[in-house]
MDTraj code that builds the backbone (N, CA, C; nanometers):
import mdtraj as md
import numpy as np

residues = "MET LYS ILE SER ALA LYS GLN LEU VAL ASP ASN ALA LEU LEU LYS ILE GLU THR LEU SER ILE GLU GLN ALA ASN ALA LEU LEU ASN ASP ASP SER THR VAL PHE VAL ASP ILE ARG ASP ILE ARG GLU LEU PRO ARG GLY GLY LYS ILE PRO GLY ALA LEU HIS ALA PRO ARG GLY MET LEU GLU PHE TRP VAL ASP PRO GLU SER GLU TYR HIS ARG ASP ILE PHE SER THR GLY LYS ARG PHE VAL LEU TYR CYS ALA LYS SER HIS ARG SER ALA LEU ALA THR LEU ALA LEU GLN GLU MET GLY LEU MET PRO VAL CYS HIS ILE ASN GLY GLY PHE GLU ALA TRP THR LYS ALA GLY LEU ALA THR GLU THR VAL GLU LYS LYS".split()
xyz = np.array([
    [0.0836, -0.1182, 0.0000],
    [0.0000, 0.0000, 0.0000],
    [0.0880, 0.1245, 0.0000],
    [0.0539, 0.2163, -0.0830],
    [0.1293, 0.3409, -0.0955],
    [0.0723, 0.4463, 0.0001],
    [0.1616, 0.5239, 0.0603],
    [0.1189, 0.6301, 0.1519],
    [0.1817, 0.7616, 0.1051],
    [0.1054, 0.8678, 0.1134],
    [0.1549, 0.9989, 0.0690],
    [0.2284, 1.0701, 0.1824],
    [0.3026, 1.1729, 0.1461],
    [0.3704, 1.2555, 0.2460],
    [0.2682, 1.3185, 0.3408],
    [0.1564, 1.3636, 0.2862],
    [0.0511, 1.4226, 0.3695],
    [-0.0007, 1.3216, 0.4711],
    [-0.0188, 1.1967, 0.4275],
    [-0.0655, 1.0936, 0.5199],
    [0.0377, 1.0664, 0.6290],
    [0.1653, 1.0684, 0.5930],
    [0.2703, 1.0509, 0.6935],
    [0.2625, 1.1612, 0.7987],
    [0.2455, 1.2841, 0.7538],
    [0.2353, 1.3975, 0.8460],
    [0.1090, 1.3847, 0.9313],
    [-0.0041, 1.3542, 0.8677],
    [-0.1295, 1.3394, 0.9420],
    [-0.1194, 1.2299, 1.0483],
    [-0.0544, 1.1199, 1.0139],
    [-0.0353, 1.0109, 1.1109],
    [0.0539, 1.0554, 1.2262],
    [0.1587, 1.1300, 1.1951],
    [0.2484, 1.1796, 1.3001],
    [0.1735, 1.2718, 1.3951],
    [0.0895, 1.3585, 1.3393],
    [0.0161, 1.4553, 1.4216],
    [-0.0745, 1.3884, 1.5244],
    [-0.1178, 1.2668, 1.4976],
    [-0.2011, 1.1930, 1.5920],
    [-0.1223, 1.1437, 1.7128],
    [0.0106, 1.1396, 1.6997],
    [0.0936, 1.0771, 1.8023],
    [0.1854, 1.1734, 1.8765],
    [0.1895, 1.2989, 1.8340],
    [0.2842, 1.3937, 1.8920],
    [0.2134, 1.5141, 1.9531],
    [0.2891, 1.5902, 2.0310],
    [0.2362, 1.7142, 2.0877],
    [0.2659, 1.8293, 1.9923],
    [0.1625, 1.9073, 1.9640],
    [0.1754, 2.0240, 1.8773],
    [0.1419, 2.1475, 1.9587],
    [0.2356, 2.2426, 1.9620],
    [0.2131, 2.3675, 2.0337],
    [0.1577, 2.4736, 1.9403],
    [0.0684, 2.5561, 1.9918],
    [0.0245, 2.6731, 1.9167],
    [0.1379, 2.7751, 1.9197],
    [0.1292, 2.8736, 1.8337],
    [0.2280, 2.9809, 1.8321],
    [0.2344, 3.0484, 1.9693],
    [0.1207, 3.0698, 2.0301],
    [0.1150, 3.1360, 2.1611],
    [0.1826, 3.0502, 2.2688],
    [0.1550, 2.9200, 2.2673],
    [0.2177, 2.8310, 2.3651],
    [0.3696, 2.8285, 2.3473],
    [0.4139, 2.8227, 2.2225],
    [0.5575, 2.8204, 2.1951],
    [0.6226, 2.9511, 2.2393],
    [0.5612, 3.0627, 2.2070],
    [0.6173, 3.1924, 2.2437],
    [0.6305, 3.2057, 2.3955],
    [0.5373, 3.1475, 2.4692],
    [0.5423, 3.1528, 2.6151],
    [0.6639, 3.0770, 2.6704],
    [0.7194, 2.9846, 2.5918],
    [0.8354, 2.9057, 2.6347],
    [0.9685, 2.9654, 2.5903],
    [0.9633, 3.0737, 2.5159],
    [1.0831, 3.1290, 2.4527],
    [1.1968, 3.1578, 2.5502],
    [1.1665, 3.2069, 2.6674],
    [1.2715, 3.2404, 2.7647],
    [1.2823, 3.1398, 2.8785],
    [1.2267, 3.0215, 2.8576],
    [1.2309, 2.9149, 2.9574],
    [1.3638, 2.8400, 2.9457],
    [1.4440, 2.8442, 3.0503],
    [1.5760, 2.7801, 3.0470],
    [1.5706, 2.6287, 3.0326],
    [1.4557, 2.5688, 3.0589],
    [1.4447, 2.4237, 3.0467],
    [1.3915, 2.3811, 2.9095],
    [1.3814, 2.4770, 2.8177],
    [1.3303, 2.4504, 2.6830],
    [1.4346, 2.4896, 2.5794],
    [1.4506, 2.4030, 2.4780],
    [1.5411, 2.4312, 2.3674],
    [1.4601, 2.4302, 2.2384],
    [1.4600, 2.5426, 2.1674],
    [1.3970, 2.5484, 2.0357],
    [1.4976, 2.4937, 1.9352],
    [1.4491, 2.4089, 1.8449],
    [1.5365, 2.3439, 1.7476],
    [1.4837, 2.3712, 1.6076],
    [1.5623, 2.4446, 1.5308],
    [1.5287, 2.4772, 1.3925],
    [1.5847, 2.3662, 1.3042],
    [1.4970, 2.2913, 1.2376],
    [1.5439, 2.1779, 1.1574],
    [1.5486, 2.2096, 1.0078],
    [1.5298, 2.3363, 0.9738],
    [1.5328, 2.3739, 0.8326],
    [1.6730, 2.3573, 0.7748],
    [1.6776, 2.3510, 0.6439],
    [1.8039, 2.3457, 0.5718],
    [1.8808, 2.4753, 0.5961],
    [2.0117, 2.4665, 0.6009],
    [2.0955, 2.5837, 0.6283],
    [2.0701, 2.6964, 0.5292],
    [2.0306, 2.6628, 0.4075],
    [2.0036, 2.7665, 0.3067],
    [1.8756, 2.8440, 0.3357],
    [1.7885, 2.7906, 0.4191],
    [1.6639, 2.8595, 0.4536],
    [1.6836, 2.9663, 0.5614],
    [1.7831, 2.9508, 0.6439],
    [1.7994, 3.0380, 0.7611],
    [1.8232, 3.1849, 0.7282],
    [1.9108, 3.2192, 0.6332],
    [1.9335, 3.3620, 0.6067],
    [1.8123, 3.4349, 0.5486],
    [1.7177, 3.3628, 0.4906],
    [1.6012, 3.4264, 0.4261],
    [1.5130, 3.5041, 0.5225],
    [1.4960, 3.4550, 0.6425],
    [1.4079, 3.5251, 0.7353],
    [1.4551, 3.5191, 0.8777],
    [1.5720, 3.4583, 0.8979],
    [1.6229, 3.4437, 1.0326],
    [1.5712, 3.3187, 1.0990],
    [1.5715, 3.3217, 1.2311],
    [1.5251, 3.2081, 1.3097],
    [1.4691, 3.2583, 1.4416],
    [1.4072, 3.1698, 1.5147],
    [1.3579, 3.2043, 1.6474],
    [1.4799, 3.2336, 1.7358],
    [1.4771, 3.3416, 1.8133],
    [1.5929, 3.3789, 1.8948],
    [1.6414, 3.2642, 1.9840],
    [1.7718, 3.2390, 1.9754],
    [1.8334, 3.1368, 2.0594],
    [1.8153, 2.9947, 2.0114],
    [1.7432, 2.9737, 1.9021],
    [1.7177, 2.8377, 1.8547],
    [1.8461, 2.7698, 1.8101],
    [1.8553, 2.6424, 1.8401],
    [1.9643, 2.5576, 1.7942],
    [1.9322, 2.5138, 1.6520],
    [2.0271, 2.5268, 1.5620],
    [2.0047, 2.4753, 1.4265],
    [2.0549, 2.3318, 1.4216],
    [1.9641, 2.2401, 1.3915],
    [1.9963, 2.0985, 1.3762],
    [1.9316, 2.0531, 1.2457],
    [2.0081, 2.0487, 1.1368],
    [1.9491, 2.0165, 1.0074],
    [1.8767, 1.8829, 1.0090],
    [1.7637, 1.8788, 0.9439],
    [1.6778, 1.7605, 0.9435],
    [1.7549, 1.6337, 0.9071],
    [1.8458, 1.6445, 0.8149],
    [1.9203, 1.5271, 0.7709],
    [2.0144, 1.4685, 0.8754],
    [2.0481, 1.5454, 0.9778],
    [2.1395, 1.4977, 1.0822],
    [2.0720, 1.4781, 1.2172],
    [1.9479, 1.5175, 1.2284],
    [1.8810, 1.5250, 1.3583],
    [1.8874, 1.3947, 1.4383],
    [1.8455, 1.2842, 1.3798],
    [1.8447, 1.1578, 1.4537],
    [1.9853, 1.1185, 1.4981],
    [2.0851, 1.1487, 1.4156],
    [2.2230, 1.1158, 1.4510],
    [2.2734, 1.2036, 1.5651],
    [2.2316, 1.3291, 1.5680],
    [2.2712, 1.4188, 1.6760],
    [2.2041, 1.3795, 1.8076],
    [2.0836, 1.3245, 1.8001],
    [2.0091, 1.2865, 1.9198],
    [2.0589, 1.1545, 1.9787],
    [2.0961, 1.0608, 1.8955],
    [2.1343, 0.9259, 1.9386],
    [2.2678, 0.9272, 2.0140],
    [2.2660, 0.8939, 2.1447],
    [2.3900, 0.8966, 2.2218],
    [2.4933, 0.7936, 2.1738],
    [2.4499, 0.6948, 2.0983],
    [2.5408, 0.5930, 2.0455],
    [2.6047, 0.6355, 1.9132],
    [2.5573, 0.7438, 1.8554],
    [2.6066, 0.7898, 1.7262],
    [2.7357, 0.8692, 1.7421],
    [2.8238, 0.8556, 1.6459],
    [2.9471, 0.9336, 1.6478],
    [2.9193, 1.0833, 1.6303],
    [2.7983, 1.1175, 1.5865],
    [2.7610, 1.2577, 1.5637],
    [2.6812, 1.3180, 1.6793],
    [2.6630, 1.2410, 1.7856],
    [2.5806, 1.2858, 1.8995],
    [2.6220, 1.4239, 1.9500],
    [2.5207, 1.5054, 1.9802],
    [2.5420, 1.6371, 2.0411],
    [2.4888, 1.6326, 2.1843],
    [2.5712, 1.6744, 2.2777],
    [2.5374, 1.6657, 2.4202],
    [2.4088, 1.7378, 2.4580],
    [2.3755, 1.8433, 2.3869],
    [2.2537, 1.9191, 2.4189],
    [2.1311, 1.8283, 2.4251],
    [2.1308, 1.7222, 2.3431],
    [2.0148, 1.6340, 2.3389],
    [2.0109, 1.5333, 2.4537],
    [2.1100, 1.5369, 2.5411],
    [2.1121, 1.4498, 2.6589],
    [2.0908, 1.5278, 2.7879],
    [2.0407, 1.6488, 2.7772],
    [2.0255, 1.7358, 2.8940],
    [1.8950, 1.7152, 2.9700],
    [1.7983, 1.6463, 2.9093],
    [1.6687, 1.6296, 2.9742],
    [1.5771, 1.7496, 2.9570],
    [1.6195, 1.8457, 2.8768],
    [1.5362, 1.9632, 2.8527],
    [1.4218, 1.9287, 2.7589],
    [1.3273, 2.0191, 2.7486],
    [1.2156, 2.0041, 2.6552],
    [1.2614, 2.0594, 2.5201],
    [1.2353, 1.9847, 2.4138],
    [1.2759, 2.0257, 2.2802],
    [1.1537, 2.0624, 2.1979],
    [1.1565, 2.1835, 2.1427],
    [1.0480, 2.2353, 2.0593],
    [1.1032, 2.2492, 1.9180],
    [1.0614, 2.1607, 1.8296],
    [1.1097, 2.1606, 1.6926],
    [1.0238, 2.2491, 1.6040],
    [1.0867, 2.3051, 1.5018],
    [1.0108, 2.3768, 1.4001],
    [1.0849, 2.3730, 1.2673],
    [1.0071, 2.3852, 1.1612],
    [1.0593, 2.3968, 1.0258],
    [0.9855, 2.5139, 0.9618],
    [0.9746, 2.5169, 0.8313],
    [0.9090, 2.6298, 0.7653],
    [0.7589, 2.6308, 0.7905],
    [0.6926, 2.5171, 0.7705],
    [0.5459, 2.5130, 0.7797],
    [0.4919, 2.4096, 0.8776],
    [0.5750, 2.3310, 0.9372],
    [0.5441, 2.2298, 1.0389],
    [0.5248, 2.0887, 0.9845],
    [0.5515, 2.0660, 0.8583],
    [0.5405, 1.9296, 0.8051],
    [0.6634, 1.8470, 0.8434],
    [0.7807, 1.8996, 0.8140],
    [0.9042, 1.8282, 0.8488],
    [0.9176, 1.8128, 0.9998],
    [0.8780, 1.9160, 1.0724],
    [0.8921, 1.9083, 1.2183],
    [0.7979, 1.8054, 1.2792],
    [0.6819, 1.7848, 1.2193],
    [0.5909, 1.6802, 1.2687],
    [0.6561, 1.5432, 1.2534],
    [0.7120, 1.5181, 1.1351],
    [0.7784, 1.3893, 1.1113],
    [0.9005, 1.3727, 1.2014],
    [0.9770, 1.4789, 1.2177],
    [1.0968, 1.4734, 1.3018],
    [1.0605, 1.4522, 1.4485],
    [0.9554, 1.5181, 1.4942],
    [0.9116, 1.5022, 1.6330],
    [0.8736, 1.3575, 1.6598],
    [0.8001, 1.2970, 1.5684],
    [0.7629, 1.1561, 1.5856],
    [0.8875, 1.0679, 1.5885],
    [0.9815, 1.0912, 1.4988],
    [1.1034, 1.0101, 1.4949],
    [1.1798, 1.0199, 1.6269],
    [1.1947, 1.1418, 1.6792],
    [1.2696, 1.1605, 1.8037],
    [1.1949, 1.1010, 1.9227],
    [1.0637, 1.1119, 1.9197],
    [0.9808, 1.0518, 2.0243],
    [1.0001, 0.9001, 2.0225],
    [1.0016, 0.8415, 1.9033],
    [1.0211, 0.6967, 1.8907],
    [1.1615, 0.6549, 1.9346],
    [1.2563, 0.7471, 1.9259],
    [1.3930, 0.7204, 1.9715],
    [1.4050, 0.7351, 2.1230],
    [1.3000, 0.7840, 2.1882],
    [1.2996, 0.7976, 2.3332],
    [1.3316, 0.9367, 2.3852],
    [1.3482, 1.0336, 2.2956],
    [1.3742, 1.1708, 2.3413],
    [1.2425, 1.2292, 2.3913],
    [1.2398, 1.2642, 2.5178],
    [1.1194, 1.3221, 2.5771],
    [1.1612, 1.4290, 2.6765],
    [1.0873, 1.5342, 2.6908],
    [0.9715, 1.5712, 2.6089],
    [1.0148, 1.6406, 2.4789],
    [0.9434, 1.6123, 2.3735],
    [0.9683, 1.6729, 2.2437],
    [0.8340, 1.7055, 2.1796],
    [0.8257, 1.8200, 2.1143],
    [0.7031, 1.8637, 2.0494],
    [0.7408, 1.9521, 1.9315],
    [0.6409, 2.0056, 1.8628],
    [0.6703, 2.0960, 1.7524],
    [0.5677, 2.2083, 1.7488],
    [0.5964, 2.3087, 1.6647],
    [0.5133, 2.4282, 1.6572],
    [0.4201, 2.4203, 1.5368],
    [0.2918, 2.4344, 1.5611],
    [0.1929, 2.4355, 1.4538],
    [0.2179, 2.5543, 1.3608],
    [0.2303, 2.5276, 1.2328],
    [0.2503, 2.6334, 1.1355],
    [0.3950, 2.6712, 1.1123],
    [0.4857, 2.6242, 1.1995],
    [0.6280, 2.6461, 1.1825],
    [0.6712, 2.7919, 1.1847],
    [0.7881, 2.8155, 1.1259],
    [0.8470, 2.9494, 1.1256],
    [0.7617, 3.0482, 1.0473],
    [0.6927, 2.9998, 0.9462],
    [0.6047, 3.0872, 0.8676],
    [0.4951, 3.1470, 0.9561],
    [0.4325, 3.0642, 1.0388],
    [0.3281, 3.1124, 1.1299],
    [0.3875, 3.2038, 1.2368],
    [0.5075, 3.1694, 1.2827],
    [0.5773, 3.2499, 1.3836],
    [0.5978, 3.3924, 1.3328],
    [0.6490, 3.4052, 1.2108],
    [0.6758, 3.5384, 1.1563],
    [0.5463, 3.6118, 1.1210],
    [0.4460, 3.5402, 1.0735],
    [0.3167, 3.6036, 1.0437],
    [0.2525, 3.6602, 1.1696],
    [0.2819, 3.5981, 1.2848],
    [0.2290, 3.6463, 1.4123],
    [0.3097, 3.7658, 1.4641],
    [0.4166, 3.8005, 1.3942],
    [0.4977, 3.9155, 1.4342],
    [0.5867, 3.8898, 1.5540],
    [0.6184, 3.7636, 1.5792],
    [0.7003, 3.7303, 1.6955],
    [0.8488, 3.7517, 1.6654],
    [0.9286, 3.7554, 1.7705],
    [1.0705, 3.7873, 1.7598],
    [1.1471, 3.6875, 1.6732],
    [1.2389, 3.7413, 1.5949],
    [1.3315, 3.6591, 1.5163],
    [1.4706, 3.7186, 1.5300],
    [1.5708, 3.6397, 1.4955],
    [1.7064, 3.6914, 1.4914],
    [1.7667, 3.6589, 1.3558],
    [1.8517, 3.7465, 1.3102],
    [1.9151, 3.7332, 1.1801],
    [2.0167, 3.6209, 1.1798],
    [2.0258, 3.5514, 1.0676],
    [2.1270, 3.4487, 1.0481],
    [2.2065, 3.4873, 0.9242],
    [2.3354, 3.5022, 0.9413],
    [2.4222, 3.5386, 0.8296],
    [2.4423, 3.4194, 0.7363],
    [2.4485, 3.4476, 0.6087],
    [2.4733, 3.3426, 0.5098],
    [2.6155, 3.2922, 0.5262],
    [2.6319, 3.1610, 0.5245],
    [2.7655, 3.1013, 0.5423],
    [2.8212, 3.0568, 0.4092],
])
top = md.Topology()
chain = top.add_chain()
for i, resn in enumerate(residues, 1):
    res = top.add_residue(resn, chain, resSeq=i)
    for name in ("N", "CA", "C"):
        top.add_atom(name, md.element.get_by_symbol(name[0]), res)
traj = md.Trajectory(xyz[None], top)
């Protein structure tokens, strides 16, 4: 049976926590929360990112989270809450489910992604092109 990308996202949404823009913004200065931008590096200079967000490209995310991986990043072993986002929340839904299945908790994502964040007029920070 064939499944579409939309169906994959819809299935993920049934199993993960999704924050509204307002809920996410309320966590922005919470020291026990880490915002994780999973967009491609080429997307970041276009509009910036959520202030203080860690950039973890989608293609490396599971490897950075896995403590057994040679690419593991210590930030993912801190026990903090991780709030993922991408441009529109499709990639972040899939990534949130993957990380949840890997045992990373608590992990959630932002409904509407960075696009909704900027449309709401919330704070962003500039990212220089590398």
